[in-house]
FITOR-843033 format. One record per residue (C-alpha): residue in one letter; residue number from 1; x, y, z. Coordinates in nm, 2 decimals. Layout:
N
<site><res>A</res><n>NUM</n><X>X</X><Y>Y</Y><Z>Z</Z></site>
...
% end
This chain:
181
<site><res>X</res><n>1</n><X>-1.52</X><Y>-0.76</Y><Z>3.92</Z></site>
<site><res>X</res><n>2</n><X>-1.46</X><Y>-0.54</Y><Z>3.63</Z></site>
<site><res>X</res><n>3</n><X>-1.18</X><Y>-0.68</Y><Z>3.45</Z></site>
<site><res>X</res><n>4</n><X>-1.03</X><Y>-0.61</Y><Z>3.10</Z></site>
<site><res>X</res><n>5</n><X>-1.12</X><Y>-0.80</Y><Z>2.80</Z></site>
<site><res>X</res><n>6</n><X>-0.86</X><Y>-0.97</Y><Z>2.57</Z></site>
<site><res>X</res><n>7</n><X>-0.87</X><Y>-0.88</Y><Z>2.19</Z></site>
<site><res>X</res><n>8</n><X>-1.09</X><Y>-1.18</Y><Z>2.08</Z></site>
<site><res>X</res><n>9</n><X>-1.35</X><Y>-1.08</Y><Z>2.37</Z></site>
<site><res>X</res><n>10</n><X>-1.35</X><Y>-0.70</Y><Z>2.31</Z></site>
<site><res>X</res><n>11</n><X>-1.40</X><Y>-0.77</Y><Z>1.94</Z></site>
<site><res>X</res><n>12</n><X>-1.69</X><Y>-0.99</Y><Z>1.98</Z></site>
<site><res>X</res><n>13</n><X>-1.85</X><Y>-0.76</Y><Z>2.23</Z></site>
<site><res>X</res><n>14</n><X>-1.77</X><Y>-0.42</Y><Z>2.03</Z></site>
<site><res>X</res><n>15</n><X>-1.79</X><Y>-0.55</Y><Z>1.68</Z></site>
<site><res>X</res><n>16</n><X>-2.03</X><Y>-0.84</Y><Z>1.64</Z></site>
<site><res>X</res><n>17</n><X>-2.01</X><Y>-0.86</Y><Z>1.28</Z></site>
<site><res>X</res><n>18</n><X>-1.87</X><Y>-1.18</Y><Z>1.11</Z></site>
<site><res>X</res><n>19</n><X>-1.50</X><Y>-1.09</Y><Z>0.95</Z></site>
<site><res>X</res><n>20</n><X>-1.66</X><Y>-1.11</Y><Z>0.62</Z></site>
<site><res>X</res><n>21</n><X>-1.91</X><Y>-0.84</Y><Z>0.69</Z></site>
<site><res>X</res><n>22</n><X>-1.67</X><Y>-0.60</Y><Z>0.81</Z></site>
<site><res>X</res><n>23</n><X>-1.81</X><Y>-0.25</Y><Z>0.71</Z></site>
<site><res>X</res><n>24</n><X>-1.61</X><Y>-0.01</Y><Z>0.48</Z></site>
<site><res>X</res><n>25</n><X>-1.72</X><Y>0.37</Y><Z>0.43</Z></site>
<site><res>X</res><n>26</n><X>-1.65</X><Y>0.56</Y><Z>0.11</Z></site>
<site><res>X</res><n>27</n><X>-1.37</X><Y>0.75</Y><Z>0.29</Z></site>
<site><res>X</res><n>28</n><X>-1.01</X><Y>0.72</Y><Z>0.19</Z></site>
<site><res>X</res><n>29</n><X>-0.70</X><Y>0.89</Y><Z>0.36</Z></site>
<site><res>X</res><n>30</n><X>-0.43</X><Y>1.08</Y><Z>0.15</Z></site>
<site><res>X</res><n>31</n><X>-0.10</X><Y>1.09</Y><Z>0.37</Z></site>
<site><res>X</res><n>32</n><X>0.13</X><Y>1.32</Y><Z>0.20</Z></site>
<site><res>X</res><n>33</n><X>0.50</X><Y>1.36</Y><Z>0.33</Z></site>
<site><res>X</res><n>34</n><X>0.43</X><Y>1.17</Y><Z>0.66</Z></site>
<site><res>X</res><n>35</n><X>0.80</X><Y>1.08</Y><Z>0.72</Z></site>
<site><res>X</res><n>36</n><X>0.77</X><Y>0.90</Y><Z>1.07</Z></site>
<site><res>X</res><n>37</n><X>0.72</X><Y>0.52</Y><Z>0.99</Z></site>
<site><res>X</res><n>38</n><X>0.55</X><Y>0.46</Y><Z>1.33</Z></site>
<site><res>X</res><n>39</n><X>0.28</X><Y>0.75</Y><Z>1.23</Z></site>
<site><res>X</res><n>40</n><X>0.24</X><Y>0.57</Y><Z>0.89</Z></site>
<site><res>X</res><n>41</n><X>0.19</X><Y>0.23</Y><Z>1.06</Z></site>
<site><res>X</res><n>42</n><X>-0.07</X><Y>0.41</Y><Z>1.31</Z></site>
<site><res>X</res><n>43</n><X>-0.28</X><Y>0.53</Y><Z>1.00</Z></site>
<site><res>X</res><n>44</n><X>-0.28</X><Y>0.16</Y><Z>0.88</Z></site>
<site><res>X</res><n>45</n><X>-0.43</X><Y>0.07</Y><Z>1.21</Z></site>
<site><res>X</res><n>46</n><X>-0.67</X><Y>0.36</Y><Z>1.21</Z></site>
<site><res>X</res><n>47</n><X>-0.81</X><Y>0.28</Y><Z>0.85</Z></site>
<site><res>X</res><n>48</n><X>-0.86</X><Y>-0.07</Y><Z>0.95</Z></site>
<site><res>X</res><n>49</n><X>-1.05</X><Y>0.02</Y><Z>1.28</Z></site>
<site><res>X</res><n>50</n><X>-1.24</X><Y>0.27</Y><Z>1.12</Z></site>
<site><res>X</res><n>51</n><X>-1.35</X><Y>0.10</Y><Z>0.80</Z></site>
<site><res>X</res><n>52</n><X>-1.14</X><Y>0.33</Y><Z>0.56</Z></site>
<site><res>X</res><n>53</n><X>-1.16</X><Y>0.20</Y><Z>0.20</Z></site>
<site><res>X</res><n>54</n><X>-0.82</X><Y>0.30</Y><Z>0.09</Z></site>
<site><res>X</res><n>55</n><X>-0.50</X><Y>0.47</Y><Z>0.21</Z></site>
<site><res>X</res><n>56</n><X>-0.29</X><Y>0.67</Y><Z>-0.03</Z></site>
<site><res>X</res><n>57</n><X>0.08</X><Y>0.73</Y><Z>0.05</Z></site>
<site><res>X</res><n>58</n><X>0.23</X><Y>1.02</Y><Z>-0.14</Z></site>
<site><res>X</res><n>59</n><X>0.54</X><Y>1.21</Y><Z>-0.16</Z></site>
<site><res>X</res><n>60</n><X>0.80</X><Y>1.13</Y><Z>0.10</Z></site>
<site><res>X</res><n>61</n><X>0.56</X><Y>0.93</Y><Z>0.31</Z></site>
<site><res>X</res><n>62</n><X>0.73</X><Y>0.63</Y><Z>0.44</Z></site>
<site><res>X</res><n>63</n><X>0.59</X><Y>0.29</Y><Z>0.26</Z></site>
<site><res>X</res><n>64</n><X>0.57</X><Y>-0.07</Y><Z>0.35</Z></site>
<site><res>X</res><n>65</n><X>0.75</X><Y>-0.29</Y><Z>0.42</Z></site>
<site><res>X</res><n>66</n><X>0.93</X><Y>-0.12</Y><Z>0.70</Z></site>
<site><res>X</res><n>67</n><X>0.96</X><Y>-0.26</Y><Z>1.04</Z></site>
<site><res>X</res><n>68</n><X>0.86</X><Y>0.03</Y><Z>1.25</Z></site>
<site><res>X</res><n>69</n><X>0.53</X><Y>0.06</Y><Z>1.00</Z></site>
<site><res>X</res><n>70</n><X>0.45</X><Y>-0.30</Y><Z>1.06</Z></site>
<site><res>X</res><n>71</n><X>0.51</X><Y>-0.29</Y><Z>1.44</Z></site>
<site><res>X</res><n>72</n><X>0.28</X><Y>0.02</Y><Z>1.47</Z></site>
<site><res>X</res><n>73</n><X>0.02</X><Y>-0.12</Y><Z>1.22</Z></site>
<site><res>X</res><n>74</n><X>-0.01</X><Y>-0.45</Y><Z>1.42</Z></site>
<site><res>X</res><n>75</n><X>-0.09</X><Y>-0.65</Y><Z>1.09</Z></site>
<site><res>X</res><n>76</n><X>-0.34</X><Y>-0.42</Y><Z>0.97</Z></site>
<site><res>X</res><n>77</n><X>-0.10</X><Y>-0.32</Y><Z>0.69</Z></site>
<site><res>X</res><n>78</n><X>-0.20</X><Y>-0.66</Y><Z>0.53</Z></site>
<site><res>X</res><n>79</n><X>-0.59</X><Y>-0.58</Y><Z>0.54</Z></site>
<site><res>X</res><n>80</n><X>-0.59</X><Y>-0.21</Y><Z>0.43</Z></site>
<site><res>X</res><n>81</n><X>-0.57</X><Y>-0.14</Y><Z>0.05</Z></site>
<site><res>X</res><n>82</n><X>-0.32</X><Y>0.12</Y><Z>-0.02</Z></site>
<site><res>X</res><n>83</n><X>-0.13</X><Y>0.27</Y><Z>-0.31</Z></site>
<site><res>X</res><n>84</n><X>0.19</X><Y>0.50</Y><Z>-0.33</Z></site>
<site><res>X</res><n>85</n><X>0.19</X><Y>0.78</Y><Z>-0.57</Z></site>
<site><res>X</res><n>86</n><X>0.47</X><Y>1.03</Y><Z>-0.59</Z></site>
<site><res>X</res><n>87</n><X>0.25</X><Y>1.35</Y><Z>-0.64</Z></site>
<site><res>X</res><n>88</n><X>-0.03</X><Y>1.43</Y><Z>-0.41</Z></site>
<site><res>X</res><n>89</n><X>-0.16</X><Y>1.70</Y><Z>-0.65</Z></site>
<site><res>X</res><n>90</n><X>-0.18</X><Y>1.46</Y><Z>-0.93</Z></site>
<site><res>X</res><n>91</n><X>-0.35</X><Y>1.19</Y><Z>-0.72</Z></site>
<site><res>X</res><n>92</n><X>-0.61</X><Y>1.46</Y><Z>-0.60</Z></site>
<site><res>X</res><n>93</n><X>-0.68</X><Y>1.59</Y><Z>-0.95</Z></site>
<site><res>X</res><n>94</n><X>-0.76</X><Y>1.22</Y><Z>-1.04</Z></site>
<site><res>X</res><n>95</n><X>-0.96</X><Y>1.16</Y><Z>-0.74</Z></site>
<site><res>X</res><n>96</n><X>-1.18</X><Y>1.46</Y><Z>-0.82</Z></site>
<site><res>X</res><n>97</n><X>-1.28</X><Y>1.30</Y><Z>-1.16</Z></site>
<site><res>X</res><n>98</n><X>-1.43</X><Y>1.01</Y><Z>-0.97</Z></site>
<site><res>X</res><n>99</n><X>-1.67</X><Y>1.21</Y><Z>-0.76</Z></site>
<site><res>X</res><n>100</n><X>-1.43</X><Y>1.25</Y><Z>-0.46</Z></site>
<site><res>X</res><n>101</n><X>-1.46</X><Y>1.52</Y><Z>-0.24</Z></site>
<site><res>X</res><n>102</n><X>-1.12</X><Y>1.64</Y><Z>-0.12</Z></site>
<site><res>X</res><n>103</n><X>-1.11</X><Y>1.76</Y><Z>0.25</Z></site>
<site><res>X</res><n>104</n><X>-0.78</X><Y>1.89</Y><Z>0.39</Z></site>
<site><res>X</res><n>105</n><X>-0.70</X><Y>1.86</Y><Z>0.76</Z></site>
<site><res>X</res><n>106</n><X>-0.53</X><Y>2.20</Y><Z>0.87</Z></site>
<site><res>X</res><n>107</n><X>-0.59</X><Y>2.50</Y><Z>1.05</Z></site>
<site><res>X</res><n>108</n><X>-0.60</X><Y>2.79</Y><Z>0.80</Z></site>
<site><res>X</res><n>109</n><X>-0.77</X><Y>3.13</Y><Z>0.80</Z></site>
<site><res>X</res><n>110</n><X>-1.07</X><Y>2.98</Y><Z>0.63</Z></site>
<site><res>X</res><n>111</n><X>-1.08</X><Y>2.63</Y><Z>0.77</Z></site>
<site><res>X</res><n>112</n><X>-1.40</X><Y>2.51</Y><Z>0.95</Z></site>
<site><res>X</res><n>113</n><X>-1.47</X><Y>2.33</Y><Z>1.28</Z></site>
<site><res>X</res><n>114</n><X>-1.48</X><Y>1.97</Y><Z>1.16</Z></site>
<site><res>X</res><n>115</n><X>-1.80</X><Y>1.93</Y><Z>1.36</Z></site>
<site><res>X</res><n>116</n><X>-1.95</X><Y>2.20</Y><Z>1.14</Z></site>
<site><res>X</res><n>117</n><X>-1.84</X><Y>2.03</Y><Z>0.83</Z></site>
<site><res>X</res><n>118</n><X>-2.11</X><Y>1.93</Y><Z>0.56</Z></site>
<site><res>X</res><n>119</n><X>-2.01</X><Y>1.76</Y><Z>0.24</Z></site>
<site><res>X</res><n>120</n><X>-2.06</X><Y>1.96</Y><Z>-0.08</Z></site>
<site><res>X</res><n>121</n><X>-2.25</X><Y>1.77</Y><Z>-0.36</Z></site>
<site><res>X</res><n>122</n><X>-2.26</X><Y>1.43</Y><Z>-0.17</Z></site>
<site><res>X</res><n>123</n><X>-2.44</X><Y>1.17</Y><Z>-0.41</Z></site>
<site><res>X</res><n>124</n><X>-2.48</X><Y>0.79</Y><Z>-0.35</Z></site>
<site><res>X</res><n>125</n><X>-2.15</X><Y>0.75</Y><Z>-0.55</Z></site>
<site><res>X</res><n>126</n><X>-1.96</X><Y>1.01</Y><Z>-0.38</Z></site>
<site><res>X</res><n>127</n><X>-1.64</X><Y>0.96</Y><Z>-0.16</Z></site>
<site><res>X</res><n>128</n><X>-1.45</X><Y>1.15</Y><Z>0.08</Z></site>
<site><res>X</res><n>129</n><X>-1.09</X><Y>1.19</Y><Z>0.09</Z></site>
<site><res>X</res><n>130</n><X>-0.92</X><Y>1.31</Y><Z>0.38</Z></site>
<site><res>X</res><n>131</n><X>-0.60</X><Y>1.49</Y><Z>0.31</Z></site>
<site><res>X</res><n>132</n><X>-0.33</X><Y>1.49</Y><Z>0.60</Z></site>
<site><res>X</res><n>133</n><X>0.03</X><Y>1.65</Y><Z>0.57</Z></site>
<site><res>X</res><n>134</n><X>0.38</X><Y>1.65</Y><Z>0.71</Z></site>
<site><res>X</res><n>135</n><X>0.42</X><Y>1.65</Y><Z>1.10</Z></site>
<site><res>X</res><n>136</n><X>0.63</X><Y>1.96</Y><Z>1.06</Z></site>
<site><res>X</res><n>137</n><X>0.51</X><Y>2.15</Y><Z>0.74</Z></site>
<site><res>X</res><n>138</n><X>0.16</X><Y>2.06</Y><Z>0.73</Z></site>
<site><res>X</res><n>139</n><X>-0.02</X><Y>2.04</Y><Z>0.40</Z></site>
<site><res>X</res><n>140</n><X>0.13</X><Y>2.28</Y><Z>0.11</Z></site>
<site><res>X</res><n>141</n><X>-0.06</X><Y>2.57</Y><Z>-0.04</Z></site>
<site><res>X</res><n>142</n><X>-0.06</X><Y>2.37</Y><Z>-0.35</Z></site>
<site><res>X</res><n>143</n><X>-0.26</X><Y>2.10</Y><Z>-0.21</Z></site>
<site><res>X</res><n>144</n><X>-0.48</X><Y>2.33</Y><Z>-0.01</Z></site>
<site><res>X</res><n>145</n><X>-0.57</X><Y>2.51</Y><Z>-0.31</Z></site>
<site><res>X</res><n>146</n><X>-0.70</X><Y>2.20</Y><Z>-0.46</Z></site>
<site><res>X</res><n>147</n><X>-0.93</X><Y>2.11</Y><Z>-0.17</Z></site>
<site><res>X</res><n>148</n><X>-1.31</X><Y>2.12</Y><Z>-0.19</Z></site>
<site><res>X</res><n>149</n><X>-1.31</X><Y>2.22</Y><Z>0.19</Z></site>
<site><res>X</res><n>150</n><X>-1.05</X><Y>2.26</Y><Z>0.46</Z></site>
<site><res>X</res><n>151</n><X>-1.14</X><Y>2.15</Y><Z>0.82</Z></site>
<site><res>X</res><n>152</n><X>-0.96</X><Y>2.16</Y><Z>1.15</Z></site>
<site><res>X</res><n>153</n><X>-1.01</X><Y>2.02</Y><Z>1.50</Z></site>
<site><res>X</res><n>154</n><X>-1.08</X><Y>2.26</Y><Z>1.76</Z></site>
<site><res>X</res><n>155</n><X>-0.79</X><Y>2.27</Y><Z>2.00</Z></site>
<site><res>X</res><n>156</n><X>-0.84</X><Y>2.39</Y><Z>2.38</Z></site>
<site><res>X</res><n>157</n><X>-0.50</X><Y>2.38</Y><Z>2.52</Z></site>
<site><res>X</res><n>158</n><X>-0.19</X><Y>2.58</Y><Z>2.47</Z></site>
<site><res>X</res><n>159</n><X>-0.06</X><Y>2.39</Y><Z>2.17</Z></site>
<site><res>X</res><n>160</n><X>-0.19</X><Y>2.44</Y><Z>1.82</Z></site>
<site><res>X</res><n>161</n><X>-0.13</X><Y>2.07</Y><Z>1.69</Z></site>
<site><res>X</res><n>162</n><X>-0.14</X><Y>1.72</Y><Z>1.78</Z></site>
<site><res>X</res><n>163</n><X>0.01</X><Y>1.40</Y><Z>1.63</Z></site>
<site><res>X</res><n>164</n><X>-0.09</X><Y>1.34</Y><Z>1.27</Z></site>
<site><res>X</res><n>165</n><X>-0.23</X><Y>1.00</Y><Z>1.34</Z></site>
<site><res>X</res><n>166</n><X>-0.43</X><Y>1.12</Y><Z>1.64</Z></site>
<site><res>X</res><n>167</n><X>-0.59</X><Y>1.42</Y><Z>1.44</Z></site>
<site><res>X</res><n>168</n><X>-0.65</X><Y>1.17</Y><Z>1.13</Z></site>
<site><res>X</res><n>169</n><X>-0.84</X><Y>0.92</Y><Z>1.37</Z></site>
<site><res>X</res><n>170</n><X>-1.04</X><Y>1.21</Y><Z>1.52</Z></site>
<site><res>X</res><n>171</n><X>-1.14</X><Y>1.33</Y><Z>1.19</Z></site>
<site><res>X</res><n>172</n><X>-1.22</X><Y>1.01</Y><Z>1.03</Z></site>
<site><res>X</res><n>173</n><X>-1.44</X><Y>0.94</Y><Z>1.30</Z></site>
<site><res>X</res><n>174</n><X>-1.63</X><Y>1.27</Y><Z>1.22</Z></site>
<site><res>X</res><n>175</n><X>-1.66</X><Y>1.20</Y><Z>0.87</Z></site>
<site><res>X</res><n>176</n><X>-1.81</X><Y>0.85</Y><Z>0.92</Z></site>
<site><res>X</res><n>177</n><X>-2.11</X><Y>1.02</Y><Z>1.06</Z></site>
<site><res>X</res><n>178</n><X>-2.21</X><Y>1.15</Y><Z>0.75</Z></site>
<site><res>X</res><n>179</n><X>-2.25</X><Y>0.80</Y><Z>0.60</Z></site>
<site><res>X</res><n>180</n><X>-2.45</X><Y>0.66</Y><Z>0.91</Z></site>
<site><res>X</res><n>181</n><X>-2.82</X><Y>0.76</Y><Z>0.95</Z></site>
% end
């Protein structure tokens, strides 16, 4: 019989590492103007599940403690390192001084398919920062101009966008591949 595993069984089967040995990748997420608290909670959950080092919340992004964030995060907000900054552009300029490649996730005239993404100047100390923007407005031109690269997820249906948390999960999964050999 093929039965569904409970959380403890699934964790043991999928992730045999001890809790103290969980893996973190040199990747952070910068969430700018994400106003829906449930999406922010989902970002915490994604960051925890995929080994993201840090989550930056900027602009009008909802911040903990909020019930809807906690509910969607399913306690991952207790395990993910995060900071709030008012200005995304100021934070990006600071991150650039720490050998962090800024990658915007947005469909633009010059964005590349995320599957074709290759980090520029990636050294042993380099980090990647995935910037995601407002559900309605996307990433501002100001922030796009600060990016080292802009990537998009290829879409095959009629719609030209997907939920911000869903697209973030897909993008982070693709970025992790650059740190696994």
